[in-house]
C-alpha positions as CSV (number, residue, x, y, z in Angstrom):
1,M,37.5,108.7,-206.1
2,E,35.4,109.1,-209.2
3,W,32.6,110.9,-207.2
4,I,35.2,113.3,-205.7
5,S,36.7,114.1,-209.1
6,R,33.3,114.9,-210.5
7,H,32.1,117.0,-207.5
8,W,35.2,118.5,-206.1
9,R,33.9,122.1,-206.6
10,I,30.9,121.3,-204.4
11,L,33.1,119.6,-201.8
12,A,35.5,122.5,-201.8
13,V,32.7,125.0,-201.2
14,F,31.3,122.8,-198.3
15,V,34.8,122.6,-196.7
16,F,35.3,126.4,-197.1
17,M,32.0,127.3,-195.7
18,T,32.6,124.9,-192.7
19,L,36.0,126.5,-192.0
20,L,34.4,130.0,-192.3
21,L,31.5,129.2,-189.9
22,S,33.9,127.7,-187.4
23,Q,35.7,131.0,-187.1
24,I,32.6,133.1,-186.2
25,P,33.3,134.5,-182.8
26,A,31.1,133.6,-179.8
27,R,29.9,137.1,-179.3
28,A,27.8,136.8,-182.4
29,I,25.4,134.5,-180.4
30,S,24.2,137.4,-178.4
31,R,22.5,138.9,-181.5
32,V,20.1,135.9,-181.7
33,L,19.4,135.5,-177.9
34,P,16.0,136.6,-176.5
35,D,16.0,140.1,-174.9
36,N,15.7,138.6,-171.4
37,V,19.1,136.7,-171.7
38,T,22.4,138.5,-171.1
39,L,25.9,137.2,-171.7
40,T,29.1,139.1,-170.7
41,G,32.7,138.3,-171.2
42,V,32.1,136.1,-174.1
43,S,34.9,134.3,-175.8
44,G,35.5,131.3,-178.2
45,T,33.4,130.6,-181.2
46,I,29.7,129.9,-181.8
47,W,30.7,126.2,-181.9
48,S,32.6,126.1,-178.7
49,G,32.5,129.2,-176.4
50,R,32.0,130.5,-173.0
51,A,30.7,133.5,-171.1
52,A,32.2,134.8,-167.9
53,R,28.7,135.6,-166.6
54,A,25.2,135.2,-167.8
55,W,21.7,135.8,-166.4
56,V,18.1,135.5,-167.4
57,V,15.4,138.0,-166.4
58,I,12.1,136.3,-165.2
59,D,9.3,138.5,-164.0
60,Q,11.6,141.4,-163.9
61,Q,13.9,139.5,-161.5
62,P,17.4,138.3,-162.6
63,L,18.2,134.6,-162.4
64,M,22.0,134.3,-162.2
65,L,23.5,131.5,-164.3
66,G,27.2,132.5,-163.6
67,R,29.9,131.1,-165.9
68,V,28.3,129.3,-168.9
69,Q,30.0,127.0,-171.5
70,W,28.6,125.5,-174.6
71,R,29.6,123.2,-177.4
72,L,27.6,122.8,-180.7
73,Q,28.1,119.6,-182.7
74,P,25.7,120.0,-185.8
75,W,26.4,116.5,-187.1
76,R,24.3,115.2,-184.1
77,I,21.1,117.1,-185.0
78,L,19.4,114.0,-186.6
79,G,20.5,111.4,-184.0
80,G,21.1,113.0,-180.7
81,A,21.6,116.2,-178.7
82,P,23.8,118.6,-180.7
83,L,24.2,121.3,-178.1
84,S,25.9,120.8,-174.7
85,L,25.4,123.4,-172.0
86,S,26.8,123.9,-168.5
87,S,26.7,126.8,-166.0
88,D,28.2,127.4,-162.5
89,W,27.4,130.1,-160.0
90,G,28.9,129.4,-156.6
91,R,27.3,126.1,-155.4
92,Q,24.7,126.4,-158.1
93,A,25.3,124.1,-161.1
94,L,23.4,123.2,-164.3
95,R,24.4,120.9,-167.2
96,A,22.4,119.4,-170.1
97,Q,22.5,118.2,-173.7
98,L,19.9,119.7,-175.8
99,G,18.2,118.1,-178.9
100,Y,14.9,117.9,-180.8
101,R,12.3,115.2,-181.4
102,L,10.3,114.8,-184.6
103,G,7.2,117.0,-183.9
104,G,9.1,119.9,-182.3
105,S,9.7,118.7,-178.8
106,I,12.8,119.8,-177.0
107,V,14.8,117.0,-175.3
108,L,17.3,117.4,-172.5
109,Q,19.7,114.5,-172.1
110,D,22.2,113.8,-169.2
111,A,20.7,116.8,-167.4
112,A,21.7,117.6,-163.8
113,F,21.2,120.5,-161.5
114,N,22.1,121.7,-157.9
115,I,20.2,124.7,-156.6
116,N,19.6,126.3,-153.1
117,T,15.9,126.7,-152.7
118,Q,16.4,130.3,-151.5
119,L,16.9,131.2,-155.1
120,F,13.2,130.7,-155.8
121,K,12.2,133.3,-153.1
122,A,12.7,136.1,-155.7
123,F,9.9,134.6,-157.9
124,V,7.5,132.8,-155.6
125,P,6.6,133.0,-151.8
126,L,8.4,129.7,-151.0
127,Y,9.1,129.1,-147.3
128,L,11.3,126.1,-148.0
129,G,15.0,125.9,-147.3
130,G,17.5,123.3,-148.4
131,V,19.4,122.1,-151.5
132,L,17.5,120.9,-154.5
133,S,19.3,118.6,-156.9
134,G,18.3,116.4,-159.8
135,E,19.8,114.0,-162.4
136,F,17.8,113.0,-165.5
137,A,18.6,110.7,-168.3
138,Q,16.1,112.7,-170.4
139,I,13.4,115.4,-170.1
140,A,11.0,116.0,-173.0
141,I,9.4,119.5,-173.2
142,D,6.6,120.3,-175.6
143,E,5.0,123.8,-175.9
144,G,6.6,124.6,-172.6
145,H,5.3,121.7,-170.7
146,I,7.2,118.6,-169.5
147,V,5.7,115.6,-171.2
148,D,8.2,112.9,-170.3
149,A,11.0,112.6,-167.7
150,E,13.4,109.8,-166.6
151,G,15.3,110.7,-163.4
152,V,15.5,111.7,-159.8
153,V,15.0,114.9,-157.7
154,R,16.2,115.2,-154.2
155,L,15.7,117.9,-151.4
156,L,18.5,117.7,-148.8
157,R,18.5,119.5,-145.5
158,G,14.9,120.6,-146.1
159,A,13.6,123.1,-143.5
160,W,10.5,125.3,-143.2
161,T,11.7,128.9,-143.0
162,A,9.2,130.4,-140.6
163,R,9.5,133.9,-139.1
164,S,10.0,132.3,-135.6
165,G,12.9,130.3,-136.9
166,N,13.7,127.4,-139.2
167,L,12.0,124.1,-138.6
168,P,14.1,121.1,-139.8
169,L,12.0,118.7,-142.0
170,G,14.3,116.1,-143.5
171,D,15.7,114.7,-146.8
172,Y,13.3,113.6,-149.6
173,Q,13.5,112.1,-153.1
174,I,11.1,111.9,-156.1
175,D,11.8,109.3,-158.7
176,F,10.3,110.2,-162.1
177,S,9.6,107.7,-165.0
178,S,7.4,107.4,-168.1
179,A,3.9,106.4,-167.3
180,D,2.4,103.1,-168.4
181,T,-1.0,104.5,-168.5
182,V,-2.1,106.0,-171.9
183,G,-2.6,109.8,-171.6
184,V,-0.3,110.3,-168.6
185,G,3.2,111.5,-169.5
186,T,5.2,111.2,-166.3
187,V,4.8,109.8,-162.9
188,G,6.8,110.5,-159.7
189,A,7.0,108.6,-156.5
190,L,7.9,110.6,-153.4
191,K,9.7,109.1,-150.5
192,T,11.5,110.2,-147.3
193,I,15.1,109.4,-147.0
194,A,15.3,110.6,-143.3
195,G,13.6,113.3,-141.3
196,S,11.0,114.3,-138.7
197,L,8.4,115.0,-141.4
198,E,7.7,111.8,-143.2
199,L,6.3,112.3,-146.7
200,S,5.0,109.7,-149.2
201,G,3.0,110.1,-152.3
202,N,2.7,110.3,-156.0
203,V,2.9,113.0,-158.8
204,S,1.5,112.6,-162.3
205,T,1.6,115.0,-165.2
206,T,0.3,115.2,-168.8
207,A,0.9,117.8,-171.5
208,T,-2.0,119.9,-170.0
209,D,-2.5,119.1,-166.3
210,Y,-1.0,117.6,-163.1
211,Q,-2.0,115.7,-160.0
212,I,-0.2,115.6,-156.7
213,S,-1.1,113.3,-153.7
214,V,1.0,113.4,-150.6
215,E,0.6,111.9,-147.0
216,A,2.5,113.6,-144.2
217,T,3.2,111.9,-140.9
218,G,5.8,112.2,-138.1
219,P,6.4,114.7,-135.3
220,V,6.4,117.8,-137.5
221,A,3.1,116.7,-139.3
222,R,1.4,116.8,-135.8
223,D,3.0,120.3,-134.8
224,D,0.1,122.8,-134.5
225,A,2.1,125.7,-135.9
226,F,3.2,123.7,-138.9
227,R,-0.3,122.3,-139.6
228,Q,-1.7,125.9,-139.4
229,A,0.9,127.1,-141.9
230,M,-0.2,124.2,-144.3
231,S,-3.9,124.7,-143.7
232,M,-4.4,126.3,-147.1
233,I,-3.6,123.1,-149.0
234,A,-3.7,120.4,-146.3
235,I,-6.4,118.2,-144.8
236,P,-5.6,117.3,-141.2
237,N,-6.0,113.7,-140.0
238,Q,-5.1,111.7,-136.8
239,D,-1.5,110.9,-138.1
240,G,-0.7,114.3,-139.6
241,F,-2.2,115.7,-142.8
242,S,-2.7,115.0,-146.5
243,V,-2.4,117.1,-149.6
244,S,-4.3,116.6,-152.8
245,L,-3.8,119.0,-155.7
246,T,-4.9,118.9,-159.3
247,G,-4.7,121.7,-161.9
248,Q,-3.8,122.7,-165.4
249,Y,-0.7,124.5,-166.6
């Protein structure tokens, strides 16, 4: 009580500023967003708001995010993830809690997504159909690169979308975890849940490079047309083919 009586003016100013900031309308957030991010139908406040529609322009192509909601809890800046985000666009859904680590890394916690792979065709020549989903306890991003990840990614109803028709492949899963080896940030183990193309392998990443090693077997792996389509990156063998890729970001 003695501290309050001595510093009541400072406390009053703090309460006043908090109440004032809490009333700032959500539309003010548009002024600080990058030029390639657009929000429409914005309502609420900067602390807890929503947009009826949002999209991001990547390589001159719009990536629709749909309905977006956010909640900012500034008191969690030092000990957690102060910003909660979610978006919905049809069957496409994204959610995550964002925070920072000492050193400047961005951390996503309790992150999940559900995306149709057809979405990527606007950006890369991807001939893969299916639904891509993921759930992560955390993802750490430093200078635009993923340096740590704990979670799982699944491809369900995977299919090769060839001109002659779609070729069913199967369902797959990659389990990501922190690497035990010094210098390797994240490792992933690929396995086949079910399907006529059986895949197994590993993925490893660091802050600067990546390595992918995959073995493909099963009826589809021995299909001549599919092997021809994969010939740019695959090495054929008796049971199917293998893929080994290394590179830098």
